[in-house]
Residue frames as qw, qx, qy, qz and C-alpha x, y, z in Angstrom:
[[0.013, -0.890, -0.292, 0.351, 15.91, -65.47, 48.18],
 [0.164, -0.583, 0.405, 0.685, 19.01, -64.04, 46.21],
 [0.253, 0.080, 0.796, 0.544, 17.89, -65.89, 43.23],
 [0.090, 0.736, 0.668, -0.060, 14.32, -64.48, 43.46],
 [0.182, -0.782, 0.006, 0.596, 15.89, -61.09, 43.80],
 [0.259, -0.313, 0.646, 0.647, 18.03, -61.62, 40.76],
 [0.206, 0.414, 0.786, 0.411, 15.01, -62.75, 38.49],
 [0.024, 0.868, 0.430, -0.247, 12.91, -59.66, 39.66],
 [0.153, -0.723, 0.268, 0.618, 15.70, -57.30, 38.78],
 [0.307, -0.098, 0.754, 0.572, 16.25, -59.05, 35.46],
 [0.186, 0.634, 0.738, 0.138, 12.55, -58.96, 34.55],
 [0.017, -0.888, -0.169, 0.428, 12.39, -55.12, 35.46],
 [0.253, -0.518, 0.473, 0.666, 15.48, -54.53, 33.16],
 [0.248, 0.166, 0.828, 0.475, 14.01, -56.47, 30.30],
 [0.142, 0.789, 0.598, -0.023, 10.70, -54.51, 30.53],
 [0.086, -0.856, 0.039, 0.508, 12.49, -51.21, 30.75],
 [0.319, -0.249, 0.682, 0.610, 14.56, -52.34, 27.72],
 [0.235, 0.476, 0.780, 0.332, 11.41, -53.16, 25.61],
 [0.015, 0.885, 0.407, -0.225, 9.66, -50.01, 26.62],
 [0.126, -0.710, 0.280, 0.634, 12.65, -47.82, 25.52],
 [0.295, -0.048, 0.760, 0.577, 12.82, -49.70, 22.28],
 [0.175, 0.672, 0.701, 0.165, 9.18, -48.99, 21.56],
 [0.068, -0.867, -0.090, 0.485, 9.66, -45.33, 22.63],
 [0.220, -0.538, 0.483, 0.655, 12.56, -44.92, 20.19],
 [0.242, 0.269, 0.829, 0.427, 10.66, -46.83, 17.23],
 [0.058, 0.841, 0.533, -0.066, 7.46, -44.60, 17.89],
 [0.137, -0.787, 0.061, 0.598, 9.63, -41.36, 18.04],
 [0.268, -0.188, 0.677, 0.659, 11.42, -42.34, 14.70],
 [0.171, 0.483, 0.811, 0.282, 7.99, -43.03, 13.05],
 [0.041, -0.875, -0.375, 0.303, 6.46, -39.74, 14.41],
 [0.154, -0.663, 0.280, 0.677, 9.42, -37.70, 13.12],
 [0.207, 0.029, 0.761, 0.614, 9.17, -39.34, 9.64],
 [0.113, 0.697, 0.699, 0.114, 5.37, -38.60, 9.51],
 [0.087, -0.861, -0.155, 0.477, 6.12, -34.97, 10.32],
 [0.214, -0.402, 0.547, 0.702, 8.73, -34.82, 7.54],
 [0.208, 0.346, 0.822, 0.402, 6.12, -36.28, 5.12],
 [0.086, 0.828, 0.541, -0.119, 3.51, -33.56, 6.14],
 [0.205, -0.614, 0.076, 0.758, 5.77, -30.69, 5.37],
 [0.589, 0.779, 0.184, -0.112, 4.80, -28.89, 2.13],
 [0.705, 0.191, 0.158, 0.665, 7.73, -28.50, -0.46],
 [0.078, -0.977, -0.074, 0.184, 9.42, -25.21, -0.11],
 [0.704, 0.383, 0.023, 0.597, 12.30, -23.32, -1.52],
 [0.277, -0.867, -0.060, 0.410, 14.43, -20.45, -0.15],
 [0.660, 0.402, 0.270, 0.575, 16.04, -18.37, -2.81],
 [0.149, -0.588, 0.051, 0.793, 17.77, -15.02, -3.56],
 [0.472, 0.585, 0.536, 0.383, 16.44, -13.12, -6.62],
 [0.146, -0.309, 0.050, 0.938, 16.59, -9.77, -8.34],
 [0.431, 0.680, 0.497, -0.325, 13.70, -7.82, -9.74],
 [0.415, 0.093, 0.536, 0.729, 13.85, -7.29, -13.47],
 [0.189, -0.292, -0.285, -0.893, 10.60, -5.55, -13.91],
 [0.110, 0.285, 0.771, -0.558, 7.36, -4.81, -11.85],
 [0.215, -0.363, -0.577, -0.700, 3.80, -4.56, -12.79],
 [0.017, 0.211, 0.627, -0.750, 1.61, -2.74, -10.25],
 [0.138, 0.655, 0.738, 0.085, -2.11, -2.41, -10.52],
 [0.183, 0.397, 0.175, 0.882, -3.40, 1.04, -11.62],
 [0.431, -0.709, -0.557, 0.028, -5.60, 1.56, -8.53],
 [0.067, 0.605, -0.202, 0.767, -5.38, 4.83, -6.62],
 [0.601, -0.409, -0.657, 0.199, -5.22, 4.22, -2.85],
 [0.195, -0.787, 0.002, -0.585, -6.37, 6.90, -0.29],
 [0.128, 0.268, -0.720, 0.627, -4.73, 7.13, 3.14],
 [0.369, -0.024, 0.629, -0.684, -7.07, 5.31, 5.51],
 [0.735, 0.168, -0.284, -0.593, -8.99, 3.47, 2.80],
 [0.679, -0.156, 0.684, -0.216, -10.05, -0.13, 3.23],
 [0.307, 0.365, -0.736, -0.480, -9.34, -2.69, 0.46],
 [0.883, 0.036, 0.118, -0.454, -11.52, -5.49, -0.53],
 [0.965, 0.195, -0.011, 0.172, -8.79, -7.47, -2.37],
 [0.613, -0.513, 0.288, 0.527, -5.00, -7.55, -2.36],
 [0.275, 0.781, -0.346, -0.440, -3.20, -5.27, -5.08],
 [0.920, 0.333, 0.202, 0.042, -2.68, -7.33, -8.11],
 [0.011, -0.854, 0.482, 0.197, 1.19, -6.96, -8.36],
 [0.973, 0.158, 0.079, 0.150, 3.52, -9.12, -10.46],
 [0.151, -0.848, 0.444, 0.247, 7.11, -9.15, -11.05],
 [0.875, 0.372, -0.265, 0.162, 9.69, -10.68, -13.38],
 [0.556, -0.724, 0.407, 0.014, 12.53, -11.84, -11.27],
 [0.625, 0.507, -0.591, 0.057, 15.86, -13.49, -11.89],
 [0.893, -0.449, -0.001, 0.006, 16.72, -16.39, -9.63],
 [0.151, 0.831, -0.504, 0.182, 20.21, -15.55, -8.48],
 [0.186, 0.345, -0.877, 0.278, 20.71, -18.53, -6.04],
 [0.779, -0.341, -0.378, -0.366, 18.80, -21.34, -4.53],
 [0.200, -0.613, 0.590, -0.485, 19.74, -21.51, -0.95],
 [0.127, -0.048, 0.979, -0.155, 17.82, -24.77, 0.01],
 [0.600, -0.108, -0.399, -0.685, 14.77, -26.69, -0.73],
 [0.087, -0.096, 0.913, -0.388, 12.79, -29.16, 1.57],
 [0.628, 0.123, 0.256, -0.724, 9.55, -30.77, 2.35],
 [0.877, 0.210, 0.431, -0.043, 9.74, -33.39, -0.37],
 [0.514, -0.148, 0.574, 0.620, 11.38, -34.11, -3.70],
 [0.451, 0.800, 0.312, -0.244, 9.30, -31.65, -5.61],
 [0.633, 0.159, 0.347, 0.674, 10.94, -30.60, -8.94],
 [0.045, -0.762, -0.241, 0.600, 11.22, -26.90, -8.71],
 [0.115, -0.251, 0.528, 0.803, 12.63, -26.40, -12.19],
 [0.124, 0.451, 0.850, 0.240, 9.08, -27.45, -13.38],
 [0.028, -0.897, -0.438, 0.051, 7.78, -24.01, -12.39],
 [0.393, 0.829, -0.023, 0.397, 10.76, -22.13, -13.31],
 [0.481, -0.832, 0.260, -0.092, 12.70, -21.87, -10.07],
 [0.885, 0.156, 0.043, 0.436, 16.26, -22.45, -11.43],
 [0.406, -0.684, 0.078, 0.601, 19.27, -20.49, -10.91],
 [0.218, -0.210, 0.508, 0.806, 20.00, -17.92, -13.62],
 [0.056, 0.447, 0.793, 0.410, 16.41, -18.24, -14.95],
 [0.185, -0.021, 0.082, -0.979, 13.84, -15.34, -15.11],
 [0.144, -0.390, -0.907, -0.075, 10.46, -16.14, -13.98],
 [0.279, -0.433, -0.131, -0.847, 7.12, -14.19, -13.42],
 [0.270, -0.269, -0.827, 0.413, 5.68, -14.23, -9.91],
 [0.351, -0.709, -0.310, -0.527, 2.81, -12.81, -8.08],
 [0.079, 0.315, -0.594, 0.736, 2.61, -11.66, -4.39],
 [0.330, -0.453, -0.815, 0.149, 0.58, -12.86, -1.55],
 [0.135, -0.716, -0.372, 0.575, 0.48, -9.38, -0.21],
 [0.408, 0.910, 0.067, 0.014, 2.03, -6.81, -2.47],
 [0.763, 0.234, -0.042, 0.601, 5.30, -5.79, -4.03],
 [0.059, 0.724, -0.074, 0.683, 4.94, -2.23, -2.53],
 [0.086, 0.303, -0.668, 0.674, 5.65, -1.27, 1.09],
 [0.716, -0.364, -0.462, -0.377, 3.47, -3.28, 3.58],
 [0.246, -0.380, 0.688, -0.568, 3.00, -3.97, 7.26],
 [0.660, -0.176, -0.670, -0.291, 1.96, -7.55, 8.05],
 [0.307, -0.387, 0.556, -0.668, 0.41, -7.70, 11.52],
 [0.543, -0.136, -0.821, -0.110, -0.29, -11.15, 12.91],
 [0.496, -0.422, 0.281, -0.705, -2.83, -11.15, 15.64],
 [0.033, -0.128, 0.965, -0.225, -2.89, -14.17, 17.96],
 [0.580, -0.107, -0.304, -0.748, -6.22, -15.88, 17.32],
 [0.799, -0.204, -0.561, -0.075, -6.21, -18.72, 19.93],
 [0.449, -0.693, 0.418, -0.379, -5.74, -19.38, 23.55],
 [0.743, 0.251, -0.619, 0.034, -3.36, -22.13, 24.57],
 [0.642, -0.602, 0.367, -0.301, -2.86, -24.31, 27.59],
 [0.666, -0.299, 0.676, 0.100, -0.11, -26.89, 27.86],
 [0.080, -0.316, 0.707, 0.627, 0.59, -26.48, 24.05],
 [0.129, 0.406, 0.886, 0.186, -3.08, -27.27, 23.28],
 [0.175, -0.262, -0.258, -0.913, -5.57, -24.90, 21.71],
 [0.040, 0.343, 0.824, -0.449, -8.40, -24.31, 24.15],
 [0.321, 0.753, 0.437, -0.373, -10.14, -21.63, 22.22],
 [0.411, 0.009, 0.460, 0.787, -9.83, -20.13, 18.84],
 [0.306, 0.796, 0.352, -0.386, -11.36, -17.02, 17.25],
 [0.579, 0.454, 0.429, 0.524, -11.14, -15.98, 13.67],
 [0.087, -0.652, 0.035, 0.753, -9.60, -12.53, 13.01],
 [0.632, 0.714, 0.301, 0.023, -11.01, -11.36, 9.61],
 [0.583, 0.001, 0.226, 0.781, -8.29, -10.48, 7.30],
 [0.012, 0.927, 0.249, -0.281, -8.29, -6.65, 7.17],
 [0.643, 0.114, 0.227, 0.723, -6.50, -4.71, 4.53],
 [0.020, 0.959, 0.194, -0.207, -6.08, -0.91, 4.77],
 [0.593, 0.420, -0.013, 0.687, -3.72, 1.70, 3.24],
 [0.435, -0.884, -0.130, 0.108, -2.12, 3.84, 5.85],
 [0.290, -0.848, 0.341, 0.282, 0.89, 6.28, 5.70],
 [0.369, 0.663, -0.591, -0.274, 2.09, 4.74, 2.41],
 [0.071, -0.229, 0.968, -0.076, 1.87, 1.22, 3.58],
 [0.693, -0.183, -0.500, -0.485, -0.56, -1.58, 2.79],
 [0.288, -0.374, 0.714, -0.517, -1.58, -2.92, 6.17],
 [0.677, -0.072, -0.640, -0.357, -2.66, -6.54, 6.44],
 [0.477, -0.354, 0.601, -0.534, -4.14, -7.84, 9.73],
 [0.704, 0.144, -0.647, -0.255, -4.07, -11.54, 9.61],
 [0.875, -0.441, 0.015, -0.200, -4.47, -14.56, 11.94],
 [0.400, 0.557, -0.663, 0.301, -1.32, -15.80, 13.62],
 [0.761, -0.256, -0.567, 0.182, -0.07, -18.00, 16.55],
 [0.483, -0.426, -0.244, 0.725, 1.50, -14.97, 18.19],
 [0.130, 0.966, 0.159, -0.156, 1.36, -11.22, 17.99],
 [0.577, -0.252, 0.361, 0.688, 3.99, -10.01, 15.56],
 [0.328, 0.879, 0.102, -0.330, 4.62, -7.19, 13.08],
 [0.647, -0.115, 0.445, 0.608, 6.79, -7.41, 10.03],
 [0.274, 0.812, -0.021, -0.515, 7.53, -4.56, 7.63],
 [0.727, 0.280, 0.446, 0.441, 8.10, -5.21, 4.01],
 [0.214, -0.541, 0.102, 0.807, 10.02, -2.25, 2.64],
 [0.603, 0.715, 0.109, -0.337, 8.66, -2.74, -1.03],
 [0.706, -0.024, 0.521, 0.480, 10.53, -3.93, -4.10],
 [0.376, 0.819, -0.095, -0.423, 11.69, -1.90, -7.14],
 [0.854, 0.481, -0.142, 0.136, 13.55, -2.84, -10.27],
 [0.363, 0.628, -0.560, 0.400, 17.06, -3.81, -9.35],
 [0.588, -0.553, 0.386, -0.446, 16.08, -4.85, -5.70],
 [0.454, 0.196, -0.861, 0.119, 17.92, -7.97, -4.43],
 [0.649, -0.397, 0.249, -0.600, 15.88, -9.99, -2.04],
 [0.133, 0.086, -0.982, 0.104, 15.61, -13.48, -0.25],
 [0.699, -0.075, 0.062, -0.709, 12.25, -15.19, 0.02],
 [0.194, -0.044, 0.978, -0.064, 10.71, -18.58, 0.78],
 [0.609, 0.100, -0.228, -0.753, 7.98, -19.89, -1.33],
 [0.543, -0.026, 0.803, -0.243, 5.90, -23.06, -0.97],
 [0.115, -0.045, -0.808, -0.577, 4.62, -25.30, -3.78],
 [0.390, 0.401, 0.592, -0.580, 1.02, -24.27, -3.97],
 [0.562, 0.596, 0.563, 0.107, -1.22, -23.89, -7.00],
 [0.371, 0.898, 0.009, 0.235, 0.50, -20.57, -7.64],
 [0.699, 0.040, -0.203, 0.685, 4.04, -19.32, -7.40],
 [0.143, -0.916, -0.117, -0.356, 3.59, -16.29, -5.09],
 [0.414, 0.209, -0.486, 0.741, 6.11, -14.52, -2.86],
 [0.435, -0.759, -0.484, 0.004, 4.68, -13.70, 0.64],
 [0.396, -0.886, 0.143, 0.194, 7.35, -12.22, 2.89],
 [0.753, 0.469, -0.101, 0.449, 10.83, -11.24, 1.76],
 [0.433, -0.799, 0.031, 0.416, 13.84, -9.46, 3.00],
 [0.416, 0.891, -0.178, 0.049, 16.03, -7.04, 1.13],
 [0.830, -0.340, 0.170, 0.408, 19.65, -8.13, 0.74],
 [0.006, 0.847, -0.313, -0.429, 22.82, -6.35, -0.58]]
């Protein structure tokens, strides 16, 4: 009887050990897959050398069809970090001390980015999804962008001017564009 009990306990321990090993291997593989899925990104600090703003006149309360076509010449002061893959950022000009021309996802001028939750979740799973049409208006000196998001949040971008020092995160897409940024001293 004691020997039978010993074998049962031993088999249970072996099964638990194998299960834990498979769980560990699976978790490592899943983590690696998530790392591979990340797009290359870079976080940097820069200084605006010059700005080129479109010549449109925007009236308070007006609705816009397209994003203002703003560009800037910036100097890359410091690359804080890169990630997502081994992308060569110097191939598109992101190199400390270098001046590079960039566009903006939103605008270089003062803007309010309003993210509107566009889905309903239950147990971390999307159970319904509605598309919020991107809406761009000009209100009280701000370009207001209402966009889809996973949560309701508003971010104010104060606008850039020549000499502004800022911090931004960019992703390697087909264009080198700055979306959100923060002014630094």
